VMD Tcl script that builds the backbone (N, CA, C; Angstrom):
set m [mol new atoms 462]
animate dup $m
set s [atomselect $m all]
$s set {name element resname resid chain x y z} {
  {N N MET 1 A 0.846 -1.158 0.000}
  {CA C MET 1 A 0.000 0.000 0.000}
  {C C MET 1 A 0.897 1.227 0.000}
  {N N SER 2 A 0.556 2.203 -0.792}
  {CA C SER 2 A 1.440 3.357 -0.936}
  {C C SER 2 A 1.338 4.280 0.264}
  {N N GLN 3 A 2.463 4.909 0.576}
  {CA C GLN 3 A 2.552 5.805 1.715}
  {C C GLN 3 A 1.837 7.122 1.469}
  {N N GLU 4 A 1.561 7.487 0.198}
  {CA C GLU 4 A 0.902 8.774 -0.050}
  {C C GLU 4 A -0.523 8.786 0.478}
  {N N ASN 5 A -1.127 7.625 0.714}
  {CA C ASN 5 A -2.473 7.562 1.268}
  {C C ASN 5 A -2.490 7.684 2.782}
  {N N LEU 6 A -1.306 7.619 3.425}
  {CA C LEU 6 A -1.211 7.684 4.873}
  {C C LEU 6 A -1.131 9.132 5.320}
  {N N LEU 7 A -2.103 9.540 6.137}
  {CA C LEU 7 A -2.098 10.885 6.702}
  {C C LEU 7 A -1.524 10.785 8.105}
  {N N GLU 8 A -0.406 11.427 8.331}
  {CA C GLU 8 A 0.242 11.386 9.635}
  {C C GLU 8 A -0.631 12.093 10.668}
  {N N PRO 9 A -0.543 11.670 11.933}
  {CA C PRO 9 A -1.313 12.363 12.960}
  {C C PRO 9 A -0.799 13.793 13.149}
  {N N VAL 10 A -1.679 14.661 13.661}
  {CA C VAL 10 A -1.251 16.035 13.913}
  {C C VAL 10 A -0.102 16.012 14.908}
  {N N SER 11 A 0.759 17.014 14.827}
  {CA C SER 11 A 2.018 16.948 15.556}
  {C C SER 11 A 1.961 17.449 16.989}
  {N N ASN 12 A 0.922 18.211 17.353}
  {CA C ASN 12 A 0.906 18.720 18.722}
  {C C ASN 12 A -0.521 18.875 19.230}
  {N N ALA 13 A -0.637 19.134 20.534}
  {CA C ALA 13 A -1.939 19.237 21.178}
  {C C ALA 13 A -2.748 20.426 20.660}
  {N N GLN 14 A -2.069 21.510 20.288}
  {CA C GLN 14 A -2.777 22.684 19.780}
  {C C GLN 14 A -3.478 22.356 18.460}
  {N N GLU 15 A -2.794 21.671 17.543}
  {CA C GLU 15 A -3.409 21.281 16.282}
  {C C GLU 15 A -4.534 20.274 16.517}
  {N N ALA 16 A -4.361 19.364 17.478}
  {CA C ALA 16 A -5.405 18.392 17.805}
  {C C ALA 16 A -6.652 19.116 18.309}
  {N N GLU 17 A -6.463 20.120 19.139}
  {CA C GLU 17 A -7.599 20.889 19.652}
  {C C GLU 17 A -8.290 21.656 18.531}
  {N N MET 18 A -7.509 22.216 17.591}
  {CA C MET 18 A -8.091 22.905 16.447}
  {C C MET 18 A -8.966 21.947 15.637}
  {N N ALA 19 A -8.487 20.720 15.446}
  {CA C ALA 19 A -9.254 19.720 14.693}
  {C C ALA 19 A -10.550 19.381 15.423}
  {N N LYS 20 A -10.498 19.251 16.752}
  {CA C LYS 20 A -11.704 18.943 17.531}
  {C C LYS 20 A -12.732 20.063 17.404}
  {N N VAL 21 A -12.275 21.307 17.495}
  {CA C VAL 21 A -13.185 22.450 17.385}
  {C C VAL 21 A -13.813 22.491 15.993}
  {N N ALA 22 A -13.003 22.274 14.969}
  {CA C ALA 22 A -13.523 22.279 13.597}
  {C C ALA 22 A -14.551 21.167 13.404}
  {N N GLN 23 A -14.284 19.994 13.984}
  {CA C GLN 23 A -15.242 18.892 13.886}
  {C C GLN 23 A -16.565 19.272 14.535}
  {N N ARG 24 A -16.504 19.856 15.725}
  {CA C ARG 24 A -17.734 20.253 16.415}
  {C C ARG 24 A -18.508 21.287 15.596}
  {N N CYS 25 A -17.807 22.223 14.983}
  {CA C CYS 25 A -18.471 23.243 14.158}
  {C C CYS 25 A -19.179 22.606 12.958}
  {N N ILE 26 A -18.509 21.696 12.285}
  {CA C ILE 26 A -19.106 21.040 11.121}
  {C C ILE 26 A -20.317 20.212 11.543}
  {N N MET 27 A -20.178 19.463 12.639}
  {CA C MET 27 A -21.294 18.631 13.093}
  {C C MET 27 A -22.483 19.497 13.516}
  {N N ALA 28 A -22.216 20.619 14.168}
  {CA C ALA 28 A -23.297 21.526 14.559}
  {C C ALA 28 A -23.990 22.083 13.315}
  {N N ALA 29 A -23.209 22.444 12.308}
  {CA C ALA 29 A -23.790 22.965 11.063}
  {C C ALA 29 A -24.642 21.898 10.375}
  {N N LEU 30 A -24.188 20.662 10.394}
  {CA C LEU 30 A -24.960 19.583 9.778}
  {C C LEU 30 A -26.239 19.296 10.559}
  {N N ASP 31 A -26.169 19.403 11.882}
  {CA C ASP 31 A -27.326 19.099 12.720}
  {C C ASP 31 A -28.384 20.194 12.683}
  {N N HIS 32 A -27.951 21.457 12.530}
  {CA C HIS 32 A -28.871 22.567 12.727}
  {C C HIS 32 A -29.225 23.344 11.466}
  {N N SER 33 A -28.634 22.995 10.358}
  {CA C SER 33 A -28.973 23.762 9.162}
  {C C SER 33 A -28.943 22.861 7.941}
  {N N ARG 34 A -29.486 23.391 6.907}
  {CA C ARG 34 A -29.465 22.690 5.613}
  {C C ARG 34 A -28.624 23.481 4.618}
  {N N ALA 35 A -27.733 24.324 5.123}
  {CA C ALA 35 A -26.910 25.162 4.253}
  {C C ALA 35 A -26.006 24.286 3.391}
  {N N PRO 36 A -26.004 24.498 2.066}
  {CA C PRO 36 A -25.196 23.668 1.178}
  {C C PRO 36 A -23.743 24.115 1.089}
  {N N LYS 37 A -23.373 25.195 1.781}
  {CA C LYS 37 A -21.991 25.644 1.689}
  {C C LYS 37 A -21.495 26.125 3.035}
  {N N ILE 38 A -20.189 26.089 3.176}
  {CA C ILE 38 A -19.554 26.626 4.371}
  {C C ILE 38 A -18.584 27.703 3.913}
  {N N VAL 39 A -18.312 28.628 4.793}
  {CA C VAL 39 A -17.414 29.733 4.462}
  {C C VAL 39 A -16.168 29.611 5.325}
  {N N LEU 40 A -15.034 29.593 4.687}
  {CA C LEU 40 A -13.756 29.587 5.390}
  {C C LEU 40 A -13.260 31.020 5.454}
  {N N VAL 41 A -12.997 31.495 6.643}
  {CA C VAL 41 A -12.567 32.877 6.804}
  {C C VAL 41 A -11.155 32.888 7.355}
  {N N GLU 42 A -10.267 33.501 6.616}
  {CA C GLU 42 A -8.890 33.648 7.062}
  {C C GLU 42 A -8.852 34.717 8.142}
  {N N GLU 43 A -8.108 34.454 9.188}
  {CA C GLU 43 A -8.017 35.385 10.303}
  {C C GLU 43 A -7.604 36.771 9.812}
  {N N GLY 44 A -8.357 37.772 10.228}
  {CA C GLY 44 A -8.043 39.145 9.851}
  {C C GLY 44 A -8.620 39.588 8.519}
  {N N ARG 45 A -9.362 38.726 7.838}
  {CA C ARG 45 A -9.951 39.085 6.539}
  {C C ARG 45 A -11.444 39.331 6.680}
  {N N ASP 46 A -11.989 40.020 5.721}
  {CA C ASP 46 A -13.420 40.321 5.700}
  {C C ASP 46 A -14.196 39.052 5.356}
  {N N PRO 47 A -15.139 38.638 6.223}
  {CA C PRO 47 A -15.913 37.423 5.943}
  {C C PRO 47 A -16.686 37.476 4.629}
  {N N LYS 48 A -17.057 38.664 4.172}
  {CA C LYS 48 A -17.804 38.774 2.915}
  {C C LYS 48 A -16.920 38.476 1.706}
  {N N ALA 49 A -15.612 38.642 1.859}
  {CA C ALA 49 A -14.682 38.392 0.756}
  {C C ALA 49 A -14.073 36.992 0.836}
  {N N ALA 50 A -14.506 36.197 1.825}
  {CA C ALA 50 A -13.926 34.864 2.019}
  {C C ALA 50 A -14.373 33.911 0.920}
  {N N PRO 51 A -13.518 32.962 0.557}
  {CA C PRO 51 A -13.918 31.963 -0.441}
  {C C PRO 51 A -14.985 31.041 0.158}
  {N N THR 52 A -15.872 30.557 -0.675}
  {CA C THR 52 A -16.896 29.609 -0.224}
  {C C THR 52 A -16.716 28.300 -0.975}
  {N N ILE 53 A -17.110 27.230 -0.324}
  {CA C ILE 53 A -17.093 25.925 -0.981}
  {C C ILE 53 A -18.451 25.275 -0.757}
  {N N GLU 54 A -18.917 24.577 -1.747}
  {CA C GLU 54 A -20.163 23.841 -1.634}
  {C C GLU 54 A -19.841 22.360 -1.636}
  {N N LEU 55 A -20.317 21.676 -0.597}
  {CA C LEU 55 A -20.074 20.248 -0.458}
  {C C LEU 55 A -21.366 19.540 -0.090}
  {N N PRO 56 A -21.538 18.316 -0.554}
  {CA C PRO 56 A -22.710 17.553 -0.118}
  {C C PRO 56 A -22.555 17.188 1.365}
  {N N PRO 57 A -23.671 17.008 2.077}
  {CA C PRO 57 A -23.598 16.668 3.500}
  {C C PRO 57 A -22.741 15.443 3.800}
  {N N GLN 58 A -22.772 14.452 2.912}
  {CA C GLN 58 A -21.974 13.248 3.132}
  {C C GLN 58 A -20.479 13.585 3.157}
  {N N ALA 59 A -20.038 14.495 2.304}
  {CA C ALA 59 A -18.636 14.907 2.297}
  {C C ALA 59 A -18.292 15.646 3.585}
  {N N LEU 60 A -19.216 16.477 4.064}
  {CA C LEU 60 A -18.976 17.186 5.328}
  {C C LEU 60 A -18.871 16.206 6.492}
  {N N ARG 61 A -19.694 15.151 6.466}
  {CA C ARG 61 A -19.602 14.135 7.527}
  {C C ARG 61 A -18.252 13.424 7.466}
  {N N ALA 62 A -17.781 13.112 6.270}
  {CA C ALA 62 A -16.481 12.454 6.119}
  {C C ALA 62 A -15.365 13.362 6.630}
  {N N ILE 63 A -15.447 14.639 6.307}
  {CA C ILE 63 A -14.440 15.593 6.786}
  {C C ILE 63 A -14.503 15.687 8.310}
  {N N ALA 64 A -15.712 15.697 8.872}
  {CA C ALA 64 A -15.861 15.753 10.329}
  {C C ALA 64 A -15.262 14.505 10.978}
  {N N ASP 65 A -15.485 13.336 10.378}
  {CA C ASP 65 A -14.891 12.103 10.908}
  {C C ASP 65 A -13.371 12.170 10.868}
  {N N LEU 66 A -12.836 12.671 9.773}
  {CA C LEU 66 A -11.387 12.818 9.636}
  {C C LEU 66 A -10.846 13.781 10.693}
  {N N LEU 67 A -11.532 14.899 10.899}
  {CA C LEU 67 A -11.107 15.855 11.919}
  {C C LEU 67 A -11.171 15.238 13.314}
  {N N GLY 68 A -12.166 14.385 13.556}
  {CA C GLY 68 A -12.259 13.707 14.845}
  {C C GLY 68 A -11.055 12.816 15.101}
  {N N LEU 69 A -10.630 12.081 14.077}
  {CA C LEU 69 A -9.444 11.235 14.216}
  {C C LEU 69 A -8.184 12.082 14.393}
  {N N MET 70 A -8.123 13.199 13.681}
  {CA C MET 70 A -6.984 14.097 13.845}
  {C C MET 70 A -6.957 14.669 15.261}
  {N N GLY 71 A -8.138 14.972 15.809}
  {CA C GLY 71 A -8.229 15.484 17.168}
  {C C GLY 71 A -7.753 14.474 18.198}
  {N N GLN 72 A -7.867 13.190 17.872}
  {CA C GLN 72 A -7.372 12.121 18.745}
  {C C GLN 72 A -5.917 11.787 18.445}
  {N N GLN 73 A -5.335 12.535 17.515}
  {CA C GLN 73 A -3.946 12.350 17.066}
  {C C GLN 73 A -3.707 10.927 16.545}
  {N N GLN 74 A -4.684 10.424 15.780}
  {CA C GLN 74 A -4.606 9.111 15.169}
  {C C GLN 74 A -4.100 9.227 13.733}
  {N N PRO 75 A -3.229 8.319 13.292}
  {CA C PRO 75 A -2.890 8.303 11.866}
  {C C PRO 75 A -4.085 7.771 11.075}
  {N N VAL 76 A -4.240 8.231 9.853}
  {CA C VAL 76 A -5.380 7.850 9.017}
  {C C VAL 76 A -4.857 7.360 7.684}
  {N N LEU 77 A -5.477 6.306 7.176}
  {CA C LEU 77 A -5.129 5.771 5.872}
  {C C LEU 77 A -6.363 5.856 4.991}
  {N N LEU 78 A -6.255 6.581 3.891}
  {CA C LEU 78 A -7.363 6.716 2.947}
  {C C LEU 78 A -7.199 5.680 1.841}
  {N N ILE 79 A -8.225 4.837 1.698}
  {CA C ILE 79 A -8.182 3.788 0.681}
  {C C ILE 79 A -9.495 3.815 -0.088}
  {N N PRO 80 A -9.451 4.020 -1.393}
  {CA C PRO 80 A -10.689 3.949 -2.176}
  {C C PRO 80 A -11.270 2.537 -2.097}
  {N N GLN 81 A -12.604 2.427 -2.087}
  {CA C GLN 81 A -13.228 1.114 -1.964}
  {C C GLN 81 A -12.872 0.186 -3.114}
  {N N LYS 82 A -12.647 0.701 -4.283}
  {CA C LYS 82 A -12.317 -0.148 -5.431}
  {C C LYS 82 A -10.820 -0.426 -5.543}
  {N N HIS 83 A -10.064 -0.037 -4.530}
  {CA C HIS 83 A -8.616 -0.252 -4.525}
  {C C HIS 83 A -8.307 -1.749 -4.457}
  {N N GLU 84 A -7.347 -2.181 -5.247}
  {CA C GLU 84 A -6.913 -3.573 -5.211}
  {C C GLU 84 A -5.608 -3.665 -4.437}
  {N N MET 85 A -5.509 -4.696 -3.622}
  {CA C MET 85 A -4.337 -4.882 -2.778}
  {C C MET 85 A -3.605 -6.152 -3.177}
  {N N THR 86 A -2.318 -6.149 -2.941}
  {CA C THR 86 A -1.533 -7.363 -3.139}
  {C C THR 86 A -1.791 -8.292 -1.967}
  {N N THR 87 A -1.350 -9.526 -2.080}
  {CA C THR 87 A -1.521 -10.460 -0.965}
  {C C THR 87 A -0.724 -9.987 0.253}
  {N N GLN 88 A 0.407 -9.357 0.031}
  {CA C GLN 88 A 1.213 -8.838 1.142}
  {C C GLN 88 A 0.483 -7.697 1.856}
  {N N GLU 89 A -0.119 -6.794 1.092}
  {CA C GLU 89 A -0.880 -5.698 1.688}
  {C C GLU 89 A -2.103 -6.218 2.434}
  {N N ALA 90 A -2.780 -7.213 1.844}
  {CA C ALA 90 A -3.950 -7.807 2.492}
  {C C ALA 90 A -3.546 -8.485 3.797}
  {N N ALA 91 A -2.421 -9.165 3.788}
  {CA C ALA 91 A -1.935 -9.819 5.003}
  {C C ALA 91 A -1.646 -8.780 6.085}
  {N N GLY 92 A -1.042 -7.678 5.693}
  {CA C GLY 92 A -0.772 -6.613 6.651}
  {C C GLY 92 A -2.057 -6.024 7.208}
  {N N PHE 93 A -3.056 -5.845 6.365}
  {CA C PHE 93 A -4.333 -5.294 6.800}
  {C C PHE 93 A -5.027 -6.227 7.788}
  {N N LEU 94 A -5.011 -7.536 7.495}
  {CA C LEU 94 A -5.662 -8.524 8.364}
  {C C LEU 94 A -4.786 -8.933 9.545}
  {N N ASN 95 A -3.532 -8.523 9.522}
  {CA C ASN 95 A -2.561 -8.879 10.558}
  {C C ASN 95 A -2.338 -10.399 10.609}
  {N N VAL 96 A -2.159 -10.973 9.418}
  {CA C VAL 96 A -1.871 -12.400 9.272}
  {C C VAL 96 A -0.694 -12.534 8.293}
  {N N SER 97 A -0.254 -13.749 8.079}
  {CA C SER 97 A 0.862 -13.954 7.149}
  {C C SER 97 A 0.364 -13.989 5.703}
  {N N ARG 98 A 1.265 -13.711 4.768}
  {CA C ARG 98 A 0.921 -13.767 3.350}
  {C C ARG 98 A 0.535 -15.183 2.926}
  {N N PRO 99 A 1.264 -16.240 3.388}
  {CA C PRO 99 A 0.831 -17.593 3.019}
  {C C PRO 99 A -0.590 -17.921 3.505}
  {N N TYR 100 A -0.979 -17.372 4.644}
  {CA C TYR 100 A -2.344 -17.602 5.135}
  {C C TYR 100 A -3.361 -16.952 4.202}
  {N N VAL 101 A -3.058 -15.742 3.716}
  {CA C VAL 101 A -3.959 -15.070 2.769}
  {C C VAL 101 A -4.075 -15.896 1.498}
  {N N ILE 102 A -2.973 -16.432 1.017}
  {CA C ILE 102 A -2.992 -17.271 -0.190}
  {C C ILE 102 A -3.832 -18.526 0.051}
  {N N LYS 103 A -3.720 -19.117 1.251}
  {CA C LYS 103 A -4.529 -20.283 1.598}
  {C C LYS 103 A -6.016 -19.914 1.597}
  {N N LEU 104 A -6.352 -18.744 2.149}
  {CA C LEU 104 A -7.745 -18.295 2.145}
  {C C LEU 104 A -8.268 -18.151 0.722}
  {N N ILE 105 A -7.433 -17.634 -0.169}
  {CA C ILE 105 A -7.822 -17.483 -1.570}
  {C C ILE 105 A -8.003 -18.848 -2.220}
  {N N ASP 106 A -7.042 -19.745 -2.008}
  {CA C ASP 106 A -7.116 -21.082 -2.598}
  {C C ASP 106 A -8.330 -21.866 -2.090}
  {N N ASP 107 A -8.711 -21.634 -0.810}
  {CA C ASP 107 A -9.870 -22.320 -0.228}
  {C C ASP 107 A -11.198 -21.679 -0.640}
  {N N GLY 108 A -11.140 -20.533 -1.328}
  {CA C GLY 108 A -12.345 -19.855 -1.767}
  {C C GLY 108 A -12.968 -18.949 -0.707}
  {N N ALA 109 A -12.295 -18.746 0.407}
  {CA C ALA 109 A -12.833 -17.891 1.472}
  {C C ALA 109 A -12.644 -16.411 1.161}
  {N N LEU 110 A -11.700 -16.101 0.300}
  {CA C LEU 110 A -11.396 -14.716 -0.058}
  {C C LEU 110 A -11.279 -14.619 -1.571}
  {N N LYS 111 A -12.016 -13.667 -2.149}
  {CA C LYS 111 A -12.009 -13.515 -3.610}
  {C C LYS 111 A -10.789 -12.729 -4.057}
  {N N CYS 112 A -10.331 -13.044 -5.241}
  {CA C CYS 112 A -9.244 -12.274 -5.841}
  {C C CYS 112 A -9.351 -12.389 -7.359}
  {N N ARG 113 A -8.542 -11.592 -8.033}
  {CA C ARG 113 A -8.404 -11.755 -9.477}
  {C C ARG 113 A -6.911 -11.852 -9.753}
  {N N LYS 114 A -6.589 -12.488 -10.853}
  {CA C LYS 114 A -5.181 -12.668 -11.197}
  {C C LYS 114 A -4.762 -11.664 -12.251}
  {N N VAL 115 A -3.604 -11.071 -12.020}
  {CA C VAL 115 A -2.959 -10.187 -12.988}
  {C C VAL 115 A -1.637 -10.879 -13.312}
  {N N GLY 116 A -1.643 -11.574 -14.449}
  {CA C GLY 116 A -0.495 -12.429 -14.735}
  {C C GLY 116 A -0.514 -13.571 -13.730}
  {N N ARG 117 A 0.562 -13.704 -12.957}
  {CA C ARG 117 A 0.547 -14.714 -11.912}
  {C C ARG 117 A 0.388 -14.104 -10.523}
  {N N HIS 118 A 0.071 -12.823 -10.485}
  {CA C HIS 118 A -0.106 -12.116 -9.210}
  {C C HIS 118 A -1.583 -12.021 -8.852}
  {N N ARG 119 A -1.854 -12.172 -7.569}
  {CA C ARG 119 A -3.228 -12.068 -7.077}
  {C C ARG 119 A -3.504 -10.643 -6.615}
  {N N ARG 120 A -4.708 -10.162 -6.907}
  {CA C ARG 120 A -5.148 -8.839 -6.458}
  {C C ARG 120 A -6.496 -9.004 -5.757}
  {N N ILE 121 A -6.604 -8.404 -4.577}
  {CA C ILE 121 A -7.799 -8.520 -3.750}
  {C C ILE 121 A -8.416 -7.134 -3.627}
  {N N GLU 122 A -9.696 -7.014 -3.943}
  {CA C GLU 122 A -10.367 -5.724 -3.791}
  {C C GLU 122 A -10.526 -5.410 -2.313}
  {N N PHE 123 A -10.248 -4.169 -1.961}
  {CA C PHE 123 A -10.327 -3.745 -0.572}
  {C C PHE 123 A -11.712 -3.991 0.004}
  {N N GLN 124 A -12.748 -3.773 -0.794}
  {CA C GLN 124 A -14.119 -3.982 -0.343}
  {C C GLN 124 A -14.337 -5.453 0.046}
  {N N ASP 125 A -13.788 -6.380 -0.734}
  {CA C ASP 125 A -13.898 -7.803 -0.414}
  {C C ASP 125 A -13.137 -8.130 0.872}
  {N N LEU 126 A -11.999 -7.476 1.053}
  {CA C LEU 126 A -11.199 -7.691 2.254}
  {C C LEU 126 A -11.945 -7.192 3.497}
  {N N LEU 127 A -12.595 -6.050 3.382}
  {CA C LEU 127 A -13.398 -5.528 4.495}
  {C C LEU 127 A -14.546 -6.476 4.836}
  {N N GLN 128 A -15.200 -6.979 3.809}
  {CA C GLN 128 A -16.310 -7.909 4.021}
  {C C GLN 128 A -15.812 -9.182 4.709}
  {N N PHE 129 A -14.672 -9.701 4.287}
  {CA C PHE 129 A -14.096 -10.891 4.907}
  {C C PHE 129 A -13.759 -10.611 6.370}
  {N N GLN 130 A -13.181 -9.443 6.634}
  {CA C GLN 130 A -12.821 -9.072 8.004}
  {C C GLN 130 A -14.073 -8.993 8.888}
  {N N GLN 131 A -15.162 -8.451 8.361}
  {CA C GLN 131 A -16.404 -8.363 9.124}
  {C C GLN 131 A -16.980 -9.753 9.403}
  {N N GLN 132 A -16.861 -10.664 8.429}
  {CA C GLN 132 A -17.329 -12.029 8.639}
  {C C GLN 132 A -16.516 -12.718 9.730}
  {N N LEU 133 A -15.194 -12.499 9.722}
  {CA C LEU 133 A -14.337 -13.066 10.766}
  {C C LEU 133 A -14.739 -12.538 12.135}
  {N N GLN 134 A -14.962 -11.240 12.216}
  {CA C GLN 134 A -15.361 -10.613 13.469}
  {C C GLN 134 A -16.687 -11.185 13.956}
  {N N GLN 135 A -17.645 -11.356 13.048}
  {CA C GLN 135 A -18.952 -11.893 13.419}
  {C C GLN 135 A -18.825 -13.325 13.919}
  {N N ARG 136 A -18.005 -14.144 13.251}
  {CA C ARG 136 A -17.805 -15.523 13.704}
  {C C ARG 136 A -17.181 -15.559 15.093}
  {N N SER 137 A -16.236 -14.666 15.348}
  {CA C SER 137 A -15.607 -14.605 16.673}
  {C C SER 137 A -16.624 -14.220 17.742}
  {N N GLU 138 A -17.453 -13.227 17.439}
  {CA C GLU 138 A -18.479 -12.797 18.396}
  {C C GLU 138 A -19.491 -13.906 18.650}
  {N N ASP 139 A -19.883 -14.632 17.606}
  {CA C ASP 139 A -20.826 -15.735 17.760}
  {C C ASP 139 A -20.232 -16.848 18.634}
  {N N ALA 140 A -18.964 -17.165 18.404}
  {CA C ALA 140 A -18.301 -18.206 19.203}
  {C C ALA 140 A -18.204 -17.777 20.660}
  {N N LEU 141 A -17.883 -16.533 20.900}
  {CA C LEU 141 A -17.803 -16.028 22.261}
  {C C LEU 141 A -19.170 -16.073 22.939}
  {N N GLN 142 A -20.219 -15.748 22.201}
  {CA C GLN 142 A -21.575 -15.806 22.762}
  {C C GLN 142 A -21.953 -17.238 23.105}
  {N N ARG 143 A -21.596 -18.203 22.228}
  {CA C ARG 143 A -21.884 -19.612 22.514}
  {C C ARG 143 A -21.151 -20.077 23.772}
  {N N LEU 144 A -19.912 -19.649 23.938}
  {CA C LEU 144 A -19.151 -20.003 25.142}
  {C C LEU 144 A -19.795 -19.401 26.387}
  {N N THR 145 A -20.238 -18.170 26.297}
  {CA C THR 145 A -20.897 -17.513 27.420}
  {C C THR 145 A -22.184 -18.241 27.787}
  {N N ASP 146 A -22.983 -18.581 26.769}
  {CA C ASP 146 A -24.235 -19.300 27.011}
  {C C ASP 146 A -23.969 -20.655 27.654}
  {N N LEU 147 A -22.964 -21.361 27.164}
  {CA C LEU 147 A -22.624 -22.681 27.695}
  {C C LEU 147 A -22.159 -22.582 29.143}
  {N N SER 148 A -21.344 -21.596 29.445}
  {CA C SER 148 A -20.872 -21.456 30.833}
  {C C SER 148 A -22.007 -21.104 31.773}
  {N N GLN 149 A -22.991 -20.344 31.294}
  {CA C GLN 149 A -24.166 -20.036 32.141}
  {C C GLN 149 A -25.020 -21.272 32.350}
  {N N GLU 150 A -25.178 -22.084 31.305}
  {CA C GLU 150 A -25.951 -23.325 31.436}
  {C C GLU 150 A -25.313 -24.277 32.442}
  {N N LEU 151 A -23.982 -24.332 32.438}
  {CA C LEU 151 A -23.263 -25.238 33.349}
  {C C LEU 151 A -23.060 -24.632 34.724}
  {N N GLY 152 A -23.461 -23.393 34.905}
  {CA C GLY 152 A -23.326 -22.741 36.200}
  {C C GLY 152 A -21.915 -22.293 36.502}
  {N N LEU 153 A -21.103 -22.113 35.484}
  {CA C LEU 153 A -19.731 -21.633 35.667}
  {C C LEU 153 A -19.723 -20.108 35.588}
  {N N TYR 154 A -19.100 -19.488 36.529}
  {CA C TYR 154 A -19.068 -18.016 36.500}
  {C C TYR 154 A -17.664 -17.519 36.521}
}
mol reanalyze $m
mol bondsrecalc $m
mol representation Tube
mol addrep $m
């Protein structure tokens, strides 16, 4: 996965606080108005001469989510849903080995397409597989909890 998609966390507490304030402002605007544009005002400039941008509400929500992560000083990785990953990148994303990813592909548990002799996995398919794994883990944990309650184990 390329490093240009990785957004480094903000470098200090002041920038993190700025991101939190900006997130709250955007969320308040989304909650309380139907205005299709926001105005960015440079400090010391006339608000009437400020540039305006028009964004759909969904884009404003995405920006607010990004600002929230920046406020927590979290690194962010932007990946388009139609992005294809190598088996090595997929292994890194799932936190497993590359041979395990290849085994999942060979067993039909994970979809891929071949480019020459190289496998490419769509990020959307990888997310879906990860969610299925998570659901299976939660189901198994629930079965264990139910069984321990039936047996009177606490």
